[in-house]
PyMOL Python script that loads the backbone (N, CA, C, O; Angstrom):
from pymol import cmd

cmd.read_pdbstr("""\
ATOM      1  N   UNK A   1     -12.102 -76.180   7.041  1.00  0.00           N
ATOM      2  CA  UNK A   1     -12.831 -75.774   8.282  1.00  0.00           C
ATOM      3  C   UNK A   1     -13.360 -74.379   7.956  1.00  0.00           C
ATOM      4  O   UNK A   1     -12.837 -73.835   6.984  1.00  0.00           O
ATOM      5  N   UNK A   2     -14.550 -73.548   8.775  1.00  0.00           N
ATOM      6  CA  UNK A   2     -14.698 -72.751   8.154  1.00  0.00           C
ATOM      7  C   UNK A   2     -14.789 -71.390   9.809  1.00  0.00           C
ATOM      8  O   UNK A   2     -15.197 -71.363  10.970  1.00  0.00           O
ATOM      9  N   UNK A   3     -14.303 -70.768   9.100  1.00  0.00           N
ATOM     10  CA  UNK A   3     -13.705 -69.804  10.148  1.00  0.00           C
ATOM     11  C   UNK A   3     -14.841 -68.119   9.932  1.00  0.00           C
ATOM     12  O   UNK A   3     -15.047 -67.487   8.896  1.00  0.00           O
ATOM     13  N   UNK A   4     -15.224 -67.919  10.977  1.00  0.00           N
ATOM     14  CA  UNK A   4     -15.957 -67.146  11.668  1.00  0.00           C
ATOM     15  C   UNK A   4     -15.359 -65.696  12.344  1.00  0.00           C
ATOM     16  O   UNK A   4     -14.263 -65.876  12.877  1.00  0.00           O
ATOM     17  N   UNK A   5     -15.732 -64.659  12.406  1.00  0.00           N
ATOM     18  CA  UNK A   5     -15.630 -63.749  13.208  1.00  0.00           C
ATOM     19  C   UNK A   5     -16.599 -64.024  14.229  1.00  0.00           C
ATOM     20  O   UNK A   5     -17.772 -64.350  14.047  1.00  0.00           O
ATOM     21  N   UNK A   6     -15.909 -63.837  15.487  1.00  0.00           N
ATOM     22  CA  UNK A   6     -16.723 -63.201  16.736  1.00  0.00           C
ATOM     23  C   UNK A   6     -16.698 -62.069  17.204  1.00  0.00           C
ATOM     24  O   UNK A   6     -17.305 -61.774  18.233  1.00  0.00           O
ATOM     25  N   UNK A   7     -15.949 -61.201  16.488  1.00  0.00           N
ATOM     26  CA  UNK A   7     -15.402 -59.729  17.209  1.00  0.00           C
ATOM     27  C   UNK A   7     -15.612 -59.291  15.960  1.00  0.00           C
ATOM     28  O   UNK A   7     -15.795 -60.107  15.056  1.00  0.00           O
ATOM     29  N   UNK A   8     -15.617 -58.074  15.749  1.00  0.00           N
ATOM     30  CA  UNK A   8     -15.637 -56.815  15.052  1.00  0.00           C
ATOM     31  C   UNK A   8     -14.905 -56.295  14.741  1.00  0.00           C
ATOM     32  O   UNK A   8     -14.805 -55.510  15.684  1.00  0.00           O
ATOM     33  N   UNK A   9     -13.915 -55.937  13.848  1.00  0.00           N
ATOM     34  CA  UNK A   9     -12.941 -55.363  13.652  1.00  0.00           C
ATOM     35  C   UNK A   9     -12.583 -54.113  14.395  1.00  0.00           C
ATOM     36  O   UNK A   9     -13.616 -53.458  14.539  1.00  0.00           O
ATOM     37  N   UNK A  10     -11.603 -53.539  14.900  1.00  0.00           N
ATOM     38  CA  UNK A  10     -11.488 -52.318  15.629  1.00  0.00           C
ATOM     39  C   UNK A  10     -12.165 -50.781  14.909  1.00  0.00           C
ATOM     40  O   UNK A  10     -12.441 -49.754  15.530  1.00  0.00           O
ATOM     41  N   UNK A  11     -12.301 -51.018  13.520  1.00  0.00           N
ATOM     42  CA  UNK A  11     -12.536 -49.668  12.732  1.00  0.00           C
ATOM     43  C   UNK A  11     -14.364 -50.211  12.494  1.00  0.00           C
ATOM     44  O   UNK A  11     -15.165 -49.309  12.247  1.00  0.00           O
ATOM     45  N   UNK A  12     -14.781 -51.363  12.568  1.00  0.00           N
ATOM     46  CA  UNK A  12     -16.380 -51.616  12.314  1.00  0.00           C
ATOM     47  C   UNK A  12     -16.882 -51.019  13.749  1.00  0.00           C
ATOM     48  O   UNK A  12     -17.805 -50.214  13.632  1.00  0.00           O
ATOM     49  N   UNK A  13     -16.374 -51.306  15.271  1.00  0.00           N
ATOM     50  CA  UNK A  13     -16.165 -50.821  16.422  1.00  0.00           C
ATOM     51  C   UNK A  13     -16.153 -48.975  16.372  1.00  0.00           C
ATOM     52  O   UNK A  13     -16.830 -48.032  16.782  1.00  0.00           O
ATOM     53  N   UNK A  14     -15.404 -49.133  15.899  1.00  0.00           N
ATOM     54  CA  UNK A  14     -15.309 -47.613  15.853  1.00  0.00           C
ATOM     55  C   UNK A  14     -16.233 -46.397  15.318  1.00  0.00           C
ATOM     56  O   UNK A  14     -16.257 -45.186  15.541  1.00  0.00           O
ATOM     57  N   UNK A  15     -17.001 -47.300  14.488  1.00  0.00           N
ATOM     58  CA  UNK A  15     -18.167 -47.107  14.200  1.00  0.00           C
ATOM     59  C   UNK A  15     -19.145 -46.509  14.578  1.00  0.00           C
ATOM     60  O   UNK A  15     -19.701 -45.414  14.492  1.00  0.00           O
ATOM     61  N   UNK A  16     -19.277 -47.904  15.216  1.00  0.00           N
ATOM     62  CA  UNK A  16     -20.316 -48.178  16.158  1.00  0.00           C
ATOM     63  C   UNK A  16     -20.303 -46.895  17.069  1.00  0.00           C
ATOM     64  O   UNK A  16     -21.119 -45.979  16.967  1.00  0.00           O
ATOM     65  N   UNK A  17     -19.393 -46.943  17.866  1.00  0.00           N
ATOM     66  CA  UNK A  17     -18.946 -45.657  18.667  1.00  0.00           C
ATOM     67  C   UNK A  17     -19.382 -44.630  18.423  1.00  0.00           C
ATOM     68  O   UNK A  17     -20.209 -44.181  19.216  1.00  0.00           O
ATOM     69  N   UNK A  18     -19.020 -43.849  17.257  1.00  0.00           N
ATOM     70  CA  UNK A  18     -19.253 -42.665  16.392  1.00  0.00           C
ATOM     71  C   UNK A  18     -20.832 -42.909  16.160  1.00  0.00           C
ATOM     72  O   UNK A  18     -21.416 -42.018  16.776  1.00  0.00           O
ATOM     73  N   UNK A  19     -21.561 -43.579  15.654  1.00  0.00           N
ATOM     74  CA  UNK A  19     -22.614 -43.689  15.644  1.00  0.00           C
ATOM     75  C   UNK A  19     -23.440 -43.362  16.967  1.00  0.00           C
ATOM     76  O   UNK A  19     -24.471 -42.697  17.058  1.00  0.00           O
ATOM     77  N   UNK A  20     -22.944 -43.801  17.654  1.00  0.00           N
ATOM     78  CA  UNK A  20     -23.845 -43.999  19.237  1.00  0.00           C
ATOM     79  C   UNK A  20     -23.068 -42.449  19.730  1.00  0.00           C
ATOM     80  O   UNK A  20     -23.730 -42.017  20.674  1.00  0.00           O
ATOM     81  N   UNK A  21     -22.352 -41.862  19.531  1.00  0.00           N
ATOM     82  CA  UNK A  21     -21.587 -41.212  20.439  1.00  0.00           C
ATOM     83  C   UNK A  21     -22.764 -39.947  20.623  1.00  0.00           C
ATOM     84  O   UNK A  21     -23.259 -39.768  21.736  1.00  0.00           O
ATOM     85  N   UNK A  22     -23.217 -38.987  19.308  1.00  0.00           N
ATOM     86  CA  UNK A  22     -24.111 -37.898  19.578  1.00  0.00           C
ATOM     87  C   UNK A  22     -25.396 -38.572  20.620  1.00  0.00           C
ATOM     88  O   UNK A  22     -25.555 -37.898  21.637  1.00  0.00           O
ATOM     89  N   UNK A  23     -26.040 -39.425  20.537  1.00  0.00           N
ATOM     90  CA  UNK A  23     -27.204 -40.423  20.898  1.00  0.00           C
ATOM     91  C   UNK A  23     -26.320 -39.886  22.606  1.00  0.00           C
ATOM     92  O   UNK A  23     -26.628 -38.778  23.045  1.00  0.00           O
ATOM     93  N   UNK A  24     -25.622 -40.473  23.151  1.00  0.00           N
ATOM     94  CA  UNK A  24     -24.956 -40.515  24.211  1.00  0.00           C
ATOM     95  C   UNK A  24     -24.894 -39.716  24.841  1.00  0.00           C
ATOM     96  O   UNK A  24     -25.261 -39.915  25.999  1.00  0.00           O
ATOM     97  N   UNK A  25     -24.389 -38.321  24.459  1.00  0.00           N
ATOM     98  CA  UNK A  25     -24.727 -36.918  23.974  1.00  0.00           C
ATOM     99  C   UNK A  25     -25.776 -36.212  24.644  1.00  0.00           C
ATOM    100  O   UNK A  25     -25.897 -35.626  25.720  1.00  0.00           O
ATOM    101  N   UNK A  26     -26.570 -36.488  23.545  1.00  0.00           N
ATOM    102  CA  UNK A  26     -27.848 -35.395  23.690  1.00  0.00           C
ATOM    103  C   UNK A  26     -28.576 -36.599  25.212  1.00  0.00           C
ATOM    104  O   UNK A  26     -29.487 -36.147  25.906  1.00  0.00           O
ATOM    105  N   UNK A  27     -28.236 -37.465  25.384  1.00  0.00           N
ATOM    106  CA  UNK A  27     -28.972 -38.163  26.395  1.00  0.00           C
ATOM    107  C   UNK A  27     -28.456 -37.579  27.794  1.00  0.00           C
ATOM    108  O   UNK A  27     -29.202 -37.210  28.701  1.00  0.00           O
ATOM    109  N   UNK A  28     -27.181 -37.558  27.818  1.00  0.00           N
ATOM    110  CA  UNK A  28     -26.414 -37.004  29.073  1.00  0.00           C
ATOM    111  C   UNK A  28     -26.860 -35.639  28.780  1.00  0.00           C
ATOM    112  O   UNK A  28     -27.519 -35.369  29.785  1.00  0.00           O
ATOM    113  N   UNK A  29     -26.899 -34.619  28.011  1.00  0.00           N
ATOM    114  CA  UNK A  29     -27.317 -33.216  28.031  1.00  0.00           C
ATOM    115  C   UNK A  29     -28.825 -33.513  29.089  1.00  0.00           C
ATOM    116  O   UNK A  29     -29.093 -33.158  30.237  1.00  0.00           O
ATOM    117  N   UNK A  30     -29.384 -34.110  28.331  1.00  0.00           N
ATOM    118  CA  UNK A  30     -31.271 -34.368  29.030  1.00  0.00           C
ATOM    119  C   UNK A  30     -30.960 -34.760  30.639  1.00  0.00           C
ATOM    120  O   UNK A  30     -31.360 -34.153  31.632  1.00  0.00           O
ATOM    121  N   UNK A  31     -30.581 -35.307  30.613  1.00  0.00           N
ATOM    122  CA  UNK A  31     -30.088 -35.508  32.081  1.00  0.00           C
ATOM    123  C   UNK A  31     -29.929 -34.536  32.921  1.00  0.00           C
ATOM    124  O   UNK A  31     -30.588 -34.372  33.947  1.00  0.00           O
ATOM    125  N   UNK A  32     -28.915 -33.748  32.460  1.00  0.00           N
ATOM    126  CA  UNK A  32     -27.889 -32.274  32.645  1.00  0.00           C
ATOM    127  C   UNK A  32     -29.553 -31.367  33.150  1.00  0.00           C
ATOM    128  O   UNK A  32     -30.034 -30.911  34.187  1.00  0.00           O
ATOM    129  N   UNK A  33     -29.794 -31.441  32.279  1.00  0.00           N
ATOM    130  CA  UNK A  33     -31.304 -30.634  32.114  1.00  0.00           C
ATOM    131  C   UNK A  33     -32.258 -31.069  33.076  1.00  0.00           C
ATOM    132  O   UNK A  33     -32.844 -30.128  33.610  1.00  0.00           O
ATOM    133  N   UNK A  34     -32.573 -32.125  33.436  1.00  0.00           N
ATOM    134  CA  UNK A  34     -33.212 -32.695  34.328  1.00  0.00           C
ATOM    135  C   UNK A  34     -32.629 -31.953  35.931  1.00  0.00           C
ATOM    136  O   UNK A  34     -33.174 -31.366  36.866  1.00  0.00           O
ATOM    137  N   UNK A  35     -31.513 -32.292  35.652  1.00  0.00           N
ATOM    138  CA  UNK A  35     -31.136 -32.151  37.467  1.00  0.00           C
ATOM    139  C   UNK A  35     -30.652 -30.755  37.110  1.00  0.00           C
ATOM    140  O   UNK A  35     -31.863 -30.671  37.317  1.00  0.00           O
ATOM    141  N   UNK A  36     -30.199 -29.710  36.826  1.00  0.00           N
ATOM    142  CA  UNK A  36     -30.026 -28.288  36.575  1.00  0.00           C
ATOM    143  C   UNK A  36     -30.833 -27.546  35.470  1.00  0.00           C
ATOM    144  O   UNK A  36     -30.408 -27.163  34.380  1.00  0.00           O
ATOM    145  N   UNK A  37     -32.224 -27.410  36.037  1.00  0.00           N
ATOM    146  CA  UNK A  37     -32.750 -26.202  34.760  1.00  0.00           C
ATOM    147  C   UNK A  37     -32.200 -25.650  34.009  1.00  0.00           C
ATOM    148  O   UNK A  37     -32.480 -25.747  32.814  1.00  0.00           O
ATOM    149  N   UNK A  38     -31.017 -24.717  34.567  1.00  0.00           N
ATOM    150  CA  UNK A  38     -30.136 -23.632  34.349  1.00  0.00           C
ATOM    151  C   UNK A  38     -28.836 -24.060  33.866  1.00  0.00           C
ATOM    152  O   UNK A  38     -27.696 -23.934  34.315  1.00  0.00           O
ATOM    153  N   UNK A  39     -29.426 -24.715  32.606  1.00  0.00           N
ATOM    154  CA  UNK A  39     -27.722 -24.972  31.880  1.00  0.00           C
ATOM    155  C   UNK A  39     -27.397 -24.200  30.969  1.00  0.00           C
ATOM    156  O   UNK A  39     -26.680 -24.634  30.068  1.00  0.00           O
ATOM    157  N   UNK A  40     -27.710 -23.238  30.961  1.00  0.00           N
ATOM    158  CA  UNK A  40     -27.435 -22.027  30.085  1.00  0.00           C
ATOM    159  C   UNK A  40     -26.478 -21.396  30.788  1.00  0.00           C
ATOM    160  O   UNK A  40     -25.265 -21.271  30.619  1.00  0.00           O
ATOM    161  N   UNK A  41     -27.515 -20.881  31.909  1.00  0.00           N
ATOM    162  CA  UNK A  41     -26.259 -19.860  32.709  1.00  0.00           C
ATOM    163  C   UNK A  41     -25.285 -21.092  34.101  1.00  0.00           C
ATOM    164  O   UNK A  41     -24.851 -20.554  35.120  1.00  0.00           O
ATOM    165  N   UNK A  42     -25.161 -22.106  33.964  1.00  0.00           N
ATOM    166  CA  UNK A  42     -24.099 -23.217  33.860  1.00  0.00           C
ATOM    167  C   UNK A  42     -22.707 -22.980  32.998  1.00  0.00           C
ATOM    168  O   UNK A  42     -21.548 -22.593  33.144  1.00  0.00           O
ATOM    169  N   UNK A  43     -23.308 -23.308  32.343  1.00  0.00           N
ATOM    170  CA  UNK A  43     -22.786 -23.090  30.810  1.00  0.00           C
ATOM    171  C   UNK A  43     -21.687 -21.239  30.825  1.00  0.00           C
ATOM    172  O   UNK A  43     -20.557 -20.801  30.610  1.00  0.00           O
ATOM    173  N   UNK A  44     -22.692 -20.922  31.128  1.00  0.00           N
ATOM    174  CA  UNK A  44     -21.987 -18.796  31.116  1.00  0.00           C
ATOM    175  C   UNK A  44     -20.844 -18.886  32.089  1.00  0.00           C
ATOM    176  O   UNK A  44     -19.680 -18.531  31.905  1.00  0.00           O
ATOM    177  N   UNK A  45     -21.584 -19.622  33.547  1.00  0.00           N
ATOM    178  CA  UNK A  45     -20.622 -19.696  34.680  1.00  0.00           C
ATOM    179  C   UNK A  45     -18.891 -20.001  34.524  1.00  0.00           C
ATOM    180  O   UNK A  45     -17.922 -19.566  35.148  1.00  0.00           O
ATOM    181  N   UNK A  46     -19.052 -21.097  33.218  1.00  0.00           N
ATOM    182  CA  UNK A  46     -17.691 -21.657  33.071  1.00  0.00           C
ATOM    183  C   UNK A  46     -16.945 -20.946  31.996  1.00  0.00           C
ATOM    184  O   UNK A  46     -15.751 -21.185  31.814  1.00  0.00           O
ATOM    185  N   UNK A  47     -17.788 -19.834  31.070  1.00  0.00           N
ATOM    186  CA  UNK A  47     -16.849 -19.195  30.070  1.00  0.00           C
ATOM    187  C   UNK A  47     -16.818 -17.513  30.699  1.00  0.00           C
ATOM    188  O   UNK A  47     -15.905 -16.712  30.501  1.00  0.00           O
ATOM    189  N   UNK A  48     -17.870 -17.302  31.363  1.00  0.00           N
ATOM    190  CA  UNK A  48     -17.080 -15.289  31.940  1.00  0.00           C
ATOM    191  C   UNK A  48     -17.036 -15.295  33.365  1.00  0.00           C
ATOM    192  O   UNK A  48     -17.377 -16.118  34.213  1.00  0.00           O
ATOM    193  N   UNK A  49     -16.623 -14.377  33.395  1.00  0.00           N
ATOM    194  CA  UNK A  49     -16.190 -14.064  35.146  1.00  0.00           C
ATOM    195  C   UNK A  49     -17.230 -14.224  35.988  1.00  0.00           C
ATOM    196  O   UNK A  49     -18.370 -14.237  35.522  1.00  0.00           O
ATOM    197  N   UNK A  50     -17.074 -14.328  36.946  1.00  0.00           N
ATOM    198  CA  UNK A  50     -17.430 -14.176  38.540  1.00  0.00           C
ATOM    199  C   UNK A  50     -18.492 -12.879  38.123  1.00  0.00           C
ATOM    200  O   UNK A  50     -19.653 -13.122  37.795  1.00  0.00           O
ATOM    201  N   UNK A  51     -18.072 -11.788  38.165  1.00  0.00           N
ATOM    202  CA  UNK A  51     -18.783 -10.786  38.025  1.00  0.00           C
ATOM    203  C   UNK A  51     -19.393 -10.469  37.400  1.00  0.00           C
ATOM    204  O   UNK A  51     -20.209  -9.606  37.725  1.00  0.00           O
ATOM    205  N   UNK A  52     -19.351 -10.940  36.255  1.00  0.00           N
ATOM    206  CA  UNK A  52     -19.964 -10.709  35.005  1.00  0.00           C
ATOM    207  C   UNK A  52     -21.431 -11.244  35.066  1.00  0.00           C
ATOM    208  O   UNK A  52     -22.453 -10.628  34.759  1.00  0.00           O
ATOM    209  N   UNK A  53     -21.335 -12.287  35.442  1.00  0.00           N
ATOM    210  CA  UNK A  53     -22.111 -13.295  35.929  1.00  0.00           C
ATOM    211  C   UNK A  53     -23.593 -12.661  36.967  1.00  0.00           C
ATOM    212  O   UNK A  53     -24.817 -12.789  37.005  1.00  0.00           O
ATOM    213  N   UNK A  54     -22.468 -11.927  37.705  1.00  0.00           N
ATOM    214  CA  UNK A  54     -23.438 -11.559  38.740  1.00  0.00           C
ATOM    215  C   UNK A  54     -23.921 -10.551  37.851  1.00  0.00           C
ATOM    216  O   UNK A  54     -24.513 -11.105  36.925  1.00  0.00           O
ATOM    217  N   UNK A  55     -23.923  -9.373  37.742  1.00  0.00           N
ATOM    218  CA  UNK A  55     -24.353  -8.298  37.029  1.00  0.00           C
ATOM    219  C   UNK A  55     -25.129  -8.049  36.109  1.00  0.00           C
ATOM    220  O   UNK A  55     -25.927  -7.135  35.902  1.00  0.00           O
ATOM    221  N   UNK A  56     -24.588  -9.667  35.127  1.00  0.00           N
ATOM    222  CA  UNK A  56     -25.692  -9.475  33.933  1.00  0.00           C
ATOM    223  C   UNK A  56     -27.355 -10.267  34.103  1.00  0.00           C
ATOM    224  O   UNK A  56     -28.490  -9.994  33.711  1.00  0.00           O
ATOM    225  N   UNK A  57     -26.626 -11.530  35.033  1.00  0.00           N
ATOM    226  CA  UNK A  57     -27.334 -12.122  35.385  1.00  0.00           C
ATOM    227  C   UNK A  57     -28.082 -12.809  36.609  1.00  0.00           C
ATOM    228  O   UNK A  57     -29.108 -13.486  36.672  1.00  0.00           O
ATOM    229  N   UNK A  58     -27.258 -12.415  37.459  1.00  0.00           N
ATOM    230  CA  UNK A  58     -28.206 -12.671  39.103  1.00  0.00           C
ATOM    231  C   UNK A  58     -28.326 -13.906  39.131  1.00  0.00           C
ATOM    232  O   UNK A  58     -29.289 -14.617  39.417  1.00  0.00           O
ATOM    233  N   UNK A  59     -26.795 -14.251  38.667  1.00  0.00           N
ATOM    234  CA  UNK A  59     -26.548 -15.777  38.645  1.00  0.00           C
ATOM    235  C   UNK A  59     -24.712 -15.999  39.705  1.00  0.00           C
ATOM    236  O   UNK A  59     -23.712 -16.035  38.988  1.00  0.00           O
ATOM    237  N   UNK A  60     -24.591 -16.065  40.565  1.00  0.00           N
ATOM    238  CA  UNK A  60     -23.122 -15.970  41.492  1.00  0.00           C
ATOM    239  C   UNK A  60     -23.213 -17.357  41.298  1.00  0.00           C
ATOM    240  O   UNK A  60     -24.234 -18.004  41.531  1.00  0.00           O
ATOM    241  N   UNK A  61     -21.746 -18.007  40.707  1.00  0.00           N
ATOM    242  CA  UNK A  61     -21.383 -18.880  40.550  1.00  0.00           C
ATOM    243  C   UNK A  61     -20.829 -19.906  41.872  1.00  0.00           C
ATOM    244  O   UNK A  61     -20.941 -21.132  41.870  1.00  0.00           O
ATOM    245  N   UNK A  62     -20.271 -19.161  42.877  1.00  0.00           N
ATOM    246  CA  UNK A  62     -19.936 -19.497  44.244  1.00  0.00           C
ATOM    247  C   UNK A  62     -20.906 -19.904  44.935  1.00  0.00           C
ATOM    248  O   UNK A  62     -20.828 -20.656  45.907  1.00  0.00           O
ATOM    249  N   UNK A  63     -22.446 -19.149  44.199  1.00  0.00           N
ATOM    250  CA  UNK A  63     -23.375 -19.771  45.311  1.00  0.00           C
ATOM    251  C   UNK A  63     -24.223 -20.891  44.703  1.00  0.00           C
ATOM    252  O   UNK A  63     -24.932 -21.735  45.250  1.00  0.00           O
ATOM    253  N   UNK A  64     -23.923 -20.637  43.305  1.00  0.00           N
ATOM    254  CA  UNK A  64     -25.020 -21.628  42.767  1.00  0.00           C
ATOM    255  C   UNK A  64     -24.505 -23.279  42.077  1.00  0.00           C
ATOM    256  O   UNK A  64     -25.089 -24.300  41.715  1.00  0.00           O
ATOM    257  N   UNK A  65     -23.284 -22.868  42.151  1.00  0.00           N
ATOM    258  CA  UNK A  65     -22.515 -23.658  41.549  1.00  0.00           C
ATOM    259  C   UNK A  65     -22.040 -23.657  39.799  1.00  0.00           C
ATOM    260  O   UNK A  65     -22.468 -22.745  39.092  1.00  0.00           O
ATOM    261  N   UNK A  66     -21.315 -24.530  39.316  1.00  0.00           N
ATOM    262  CA  UNK A  66     -21.104 -24.387  37.624  1.00  0.00           C
ATOM    263  C   UNK A  66     -22.109 -25.118  36.866  1.00  0.00           C
ATOM    264  O   UNK A  66     -22.084 -25.107  35.635  1.00  0.00           O
TER     265      UNK A  66
END
""", "prot")
cmd.dss("prot")
cmd.show_as("cartoon", "prot")
cmd.util.cbc("prot")
cmd.orient("prot")
């Protein structure tokens, strides 16, 4: 009786996920850029204090969002 594999082993599937991961992240970033052109400002709003964002960049996270 010939035995065939119908599913990949877990580590082979894991390698596929790792290979596809960066592509998925690039697609996600492209979607975010298309939706929110100000990606860097939104990232800065997550990392910096609100007063710094308003004073330096004129970007208020409470008004514009994160």
